N, CA, C and O atoms as a DFTB+ gen file, in Angstrom:
284 C
 N C O
     1  1     -46.721     -63.380      90.625
     2  2     -48.112     -63.181      90.411
     3  2     -48.403     -62.378      89.153
     4  3     -49.550     -62.354      88.706
     5  1     -47.407     -61.719      88.566
     6  2     -47.659     -60.901      87.381
     7  2     -47.230     -61.568      86.075
     8  3     -47.318     -60.972      85.001
     9  1     -46.773     -62.792      86.184
    10  2     -46.271     -63.495      85.000
    11  2     -47.433     -64.050      84.181
    12  3     -48.295     -64.757      84.703
    13  1     -47.443     -63.718      82.894
    14  2     -48.413     -64.273      81.964
    15  2     -47.639     -65.013      80.889
    16  3     -46.724     -64.459      80.279
    17  1     -48.007     -66.267      80.658
    18  2     -47.332     -67.082      79.662
    19  2     -48.335     -67.429      78.568
    20  3     -49.437     -67.906      78.843
    21  1     -47.944     -67.188      77.349
    22  2     -48.794     -67.526      76.210
    23  2     -48.062     -68.546      75.366
    24  3     -46.847     -68.468      75.186
    25  1     -48.813     -69.500      74.853
    26  2     -48.213     -70.543      74.026
    27  2     -49.161     -70.886      72.882
    28  3     -50.374     -70.706      72.989
    29  1     -48.601     -71.371      71.808
    30  2     -49.408     -71.810      70.688
    31  2     -50.093     -73.128      71.039
    32  3     -49.553     -73.937      71.793
    33  1     -51.269     -73.329      70.493
    34  2     -51.981     -74.588      70.700
    35  2     -51.379     -75.661      69.795
    36  3     -50.592     -75.366      68.895
    37  1     -51.765     -76.909      70.050
    38  2     -51.317     -78.009      69.194
    39  2     -51.777     -77.778      67.759
    40  3     -51.059     -78.111      66.817
    41  1     -52.952     -77.220      67.591
    42  2     -53.483     -76.929      66.256
    43  2     -52.625     -75.880      65.549
    44  3     -52.286     -76.040      64.376
    45  1     -52.278     -74.823      66.252
    46  2     -51.413     -73.784      65.671
    47  2     -50.040     -74.349      65.303
    48  3     -49.493     -74.048      64.243
    49  1     -49.506     -75.159      66.187
    50  2     -48.190     -75.760      65.935
    51  2     -48.244     -76.670      64.704
    52  3     -47.303     -76.699      63.911
    53  1     -49.347     -77.413      64.545
    54  2     -49.471     -78.300      63.393
    55  2     -49.482     -77.502      62.088
    56  3     -48.878     -77.922      61.102
    57  1     -50.151     -76.380      62.077
    58  2     -50.144     -75.527      60.883
    59  2     -48.707     -75.120      60.545
    60  3     -48.295     -75.185      59.387
    61  1     -47.963     -74.706      61.546
    62  2     -46.571     -74.305      61.315
    63  2     -45.732     -75.470      60.804
    64  3     -44.914     -75.298      59.900
    65  1     -45.930     -76.650      61.377
    66  2     -45.173     -77.833      60.949
    67  2     -45.502     -78.195      59.506
    68  3     -44.621     -78.603      58.749
    69  1     -46.766     -78.047      59.127
    70  2     -47.163     -78.349      57.745
    71  2     -46.471     -77.415      56.762
    72  3     -46.041     -77.848      55.692
    73  1     -46.362     -76.155      57.110
    74  2     -45.697     -75.202      56.220
    75  2     -44.193     -75.428      56.180
    76  3     -43.572     -75.263      55.130
    77  1     -43.608     -75.800      57.296
    78  2     -42.166     -76.071      57.302
    79  2     -41.872     -77.348      56.516
    80  3     -40.955     -77.386      55.696
    81  1     -42.660     -78.389      56.776
    82  2     -42.584     -79.658      56.040
    83  2     -41.168     -80.212      55.897
    84  3     -40.807     -80.766      54.859
    85  1     -40.379     -80.055      56.945
    86  2     -39.024     -80.596      56.930
    87  2     -39.062     -82.036      57.429
    88  3     -39.980     -82.409      58.159
    89  1     -38.092     -82.840      57.052
    90  2     -38.069     -84.215      57.560
    91  2     -38.126     -84.294      59.085
    92  3     -38.739     -85.205      59.641
    93  1     -37.482     -83.332      59.761
    94  2     -37.491     -83.361      61.214
    95  2     -38.854     -82.970      61.801
    96  3     -39.070     -83.139      63.001
    97  1     -39.774     -82.452      60.983
    98  2     -41.109     -82.081      61.454
    99  2     -42.097     -83.247      61.419
   100  3     -43.176     -83.159      62.006
   101  1     -41.744     -84.322      60.746
   102  2     -42.663     -85.444      60.582
   103  2     -43.084     -86.029      61.924
   104  3     -44.278     -86.158      62.194
   105  1     -42.125     -86.381      62.761
   106  2     -42.457     -86.989      64.056
   107  2     -43.248     -86.027      64.937
   108  3     -44.179     -86.439      65.630
   109  1     -42.885     -84.767      64.913
   110  2     -43.582     -83.779      65.729
   111  2     -45.018     -83.589      65.233
   112  3     -45.945     -83.496      66.038
   113  1     -45.203     -83.533      63.918
   114  2     -46.554     -83.388      63.360
   115  2     -47.423     -84.574      63.739
   116  3     -48.586     -84.400      64.104
   117  1     -46.874     -85.768      63.658
   118  2     -47.634     -86.965      64.047
   119  2     -48.017     -86.906      65.530
   120  3     -49.134     -87.267      65.901
   121  1     -47.101     -86.459      66.360
   122  2     -47.383     -86.343      67.791
   123  2     -48.483     -85.312      68.042
   124  3     -49.344     -85.526      68.896
   125  1     -48.467     -84.214      67.321
   126  2     -49.504     -83.197      67.477
   127  2     -50.869     -83.734      67.057
   128  3     -51.880     -83.436      67.693
   129  1     -50.897     -84.522      65.992
   130  2     -52.148     -85.127      65.543
   131  2     -52.665     -86.097      66.602
   132  3     -53.858     -86.124      66.903
   133  1     -51.765     -86.885      67.159
   134  2     -52.161     -87.833      68.206
   135  2     -52.622     -87.122      69.466
   136  3     -53.423     -87.665      70.227
   137  1     -52.121     -85.903      69.695
   138  2     -52.549     -85.108      70.856
   139  2     -53.868     -84.395      70.580
   140  3     -54.311     -83.550      71.358
   141  1     -54.477     -84.749      69.471
   142  2     -55.800     -84.242      69.100
   143  2     -55.802     -82.796      68.628
   144  3     -56.722     -82.035      68.928
   145  1     -54.778     -82.429      67.895
   146  2     -54.838     -81.139      67.214
   147  2     -56.061     -81.191      66.299
   148  3     -56.384     -82.252      65.764
   149  1     -56.721     -80.097      66.120
   150  2     -57.938     -80.037      65.310
   151  2     -57.558     -80.075      63.829
   152  3     -57.392     -79.038      63.187
   153  1     -57.424     -81.289      63.305
   154  2     -56.966     -81.450      61.924
   155  2     -57.988     -80.918      60.915
   156  3     -57.614     -80.490      59.823
   157  1     -59.255     -80.942      61.269
   158  2     -60.272     -80.363      60.391
   159  2     -60.060     -78.871      60.227
   160  3     -60.142     -78.340      59.119
   161  1     -59.786     -78.194      61.340
   162  2     -59.502     -76.762      61.285
   163  2     -58.234     -76.502      60.496
   164  3     -58.182     -75.588      59.672
   165  1     -57.206     -77.310      60.749
   166  2     -55.923     -77.130      60.050
   167  2     -56.138     -77.241      58.545
   168  3     -55.649     -76.411      57.778
   169  1     -56.866     -78.265      58.130
   170  2     -57.113     -78.469      56.704
   171  2     -57.889     -77.301      56.101
   172  3     -57.520     -76.796      55.041
   173  1     -58.950     -76.870      56.760
   174  2     -59.744     -75.742      56.247
   175  2     -58.921     -74.458      56.186
   176  3     -59.023     -73.685      55.234
   177  1     -58.106     -74.243      57.215
   178  2     -57.287     -73.032      57.256
   179  2     -56.273     -73.018      56.111
   180  3     -56.106     -72.007      55.429
   181  1     -55.605     -74.142      55.912
   182  2     -54.608     -74.198      54.838
   183  2     -55.289     -74.092      53.477
   184  3     -54.742     -73.468      52.568
   185  1     -56.469     -74.688      53.317
   186  2     -57.205     -74.551      52.060
   187  2     -57.564     -73.083      51.793
   188  3     -57.491     -72.616      50.657
   189  1     -57.949     -72.367      52.847
   190  2     -58.242     -70.933      52.710
   191  2     -56.996     -70.177      52.265
   192  3     -57.066     -69.314      51.389
   193  1     -55.870     -70.499      52.863
   194  2     -54.614     -69.854      52.478
   195  2     -54.236     -70.190      51.040
   196  3     -53.695     -69.355      50.317
   197  1     -54.528     -71.423      50.638
   198  2     -54.244     -71.837      49.260
   199  2     -55.095     -71.025      48.277
   200  3     -54.595     -70.580      47.244
   201  1     -56.383     -70.834      48.600
   202  2     -57.258     -70.032      47.739
   203  2     -56.766     -68.580      47.651
   204  3     -56.967     -67.906      46.641
   205  1     -56.126     -68.117      48.717
   206  2     -55.575     -66.757      48.724
   207  2     -54.196     -66.703      48.070
   208  3     -53.546     -65.658      48.041
   209  1     -53.771     -67.838      47.553
   210  2     -52.490     -67.969      46.860
   211  2     -51.283     -67.664      47.745
   212  3     -50.302     -67.061      47.309
   213  1     -51.386     -68.096      48.990
   214  2     -50.255     -67.963      49.907
   215  2     -49.195     -68.981      49.498
   216  3     -49.498     -70.169      49.389
   217  1     -47.974     -68.545      49.272
   218  2     -46.924     -69.480      48.846
   219  2     -46.731     -70.618      49.853
   220  3     -46.679     -70.401      51.064
   221  1     -46.628     -71.822      49.319
   222  2     -46.373     -72.995      50.146
   223  2     -47.613     -73.667      50.695
   224  3     -47.508     -74.727      51.312
   225  1     -48.792     -73.084      50.490
   226  2     -50.013     -73.672      51.051
   227  2     -50.324     -75.022      50.417
   228  3     -50.787     -75.934      51.101
   229  1     -50.076     -75.156      49.129
   230  2     -50.337     -76.443      48.476
   231  2     -49.423     -77.525      49.037
   232  3     -49.858     -78.653      49.266
   233  1     -48.179     -77.186      49.255
   234  2     -47.216     -78.132      49.837
   235  2     -47.605     -78.471      51.283
   236  3     -47.480     -79.619      51.709
   237  1     -48.068     -77.485      52.021
   238  2     -48.492     -77.697      53.404
   239  2     -49.686     -78.644      53.463
   240  3     -49.753     -79.506      54.340
   241  1     -50.616     -78.490      52.544
   242  2     -51.784     -79.361      52.494
   243  2     -51.379     -80.787      52.145
   244  3     -51.920     -81.741      52.704
   245  1     -50.441     -80.934      51.235
   246  2     -49.916     -82.266      50.898
   247  2     -49.250     -82.908      52.104
   248  3     -49.432     -84.098      52.360
   249  1     -48.483     -82.125      52.841
   250  2     -47.805     -82.626      54.036
   251  2     -48.841     -83.114      55.048
   252  3     -48.694     -84.197      55.615
   253  1     -49.880     -82.324      55.273
   254  2     -50.932     -82.723      56.222
   255  2     -51.593     -84.014      55.778
   256  3     -51.795     -84.920      56.586
   257  1     -51.930     -84.105      54.499
   258  2     -52.546     -85.346      53.982
   259  2     -51.649     -86.551      54.187
   260  3     -52.125     -87.620      54.568
   261  1     -50.355     -86.391      53.939
   262  2     -49.398     -87.477      54.168
   263  2     -49.365     -87.905      55.630
   264  3     -49.340     -89.097      55.934
   265  1     -49.366     -86.921      56.537
   266  2     -49.333     -87.234      57.965
   267  2     -50.606     -87.961      58.399
   268  3     -50.547     -88.912      59.179
   269  1     -51.738     -87.519      57.899
   270  2     -53.000     -88.170      58.264
   271  2     -53.075     -89.580      57.722
   272  3     -53.626     -90.465      58.376
   273  1     -52.529     -89.807      56.530
   274  2     -52.501     -91.146      55.956
   275  2     -51.616     -92.098      56.758
   276  3     -51.864     -93.303      56.794
   277  1     -50.588     -91.553      57.397
   278  2     -49.634     -92.387      58.144
   279  2     -50.091     -92.677      59.573
   280  3     -49.531     -93.550      60.237
   281  1     -51.091     -91.960      60.043
   282  2     -51.560     -92.161      61.422
   283  2     -52.617     -93.244      61.449
   284  3     -53.142     -93.567      62.514
């Protein structure tokens, strides 16, 4: 009765997959998109990080665009 479990949402996981952008993340990212991860939020969030000059944000945004084009 005292156990609390916390997990990342599909949207949070998609952000992480975009930043990792490894070949093995492609299938998982597509599955997260199909599970209705909030891709609009993901895109806006990564764009915000890009404006803040967070390393890898441009690559993450490219990865997301590629995944959306393939779905």
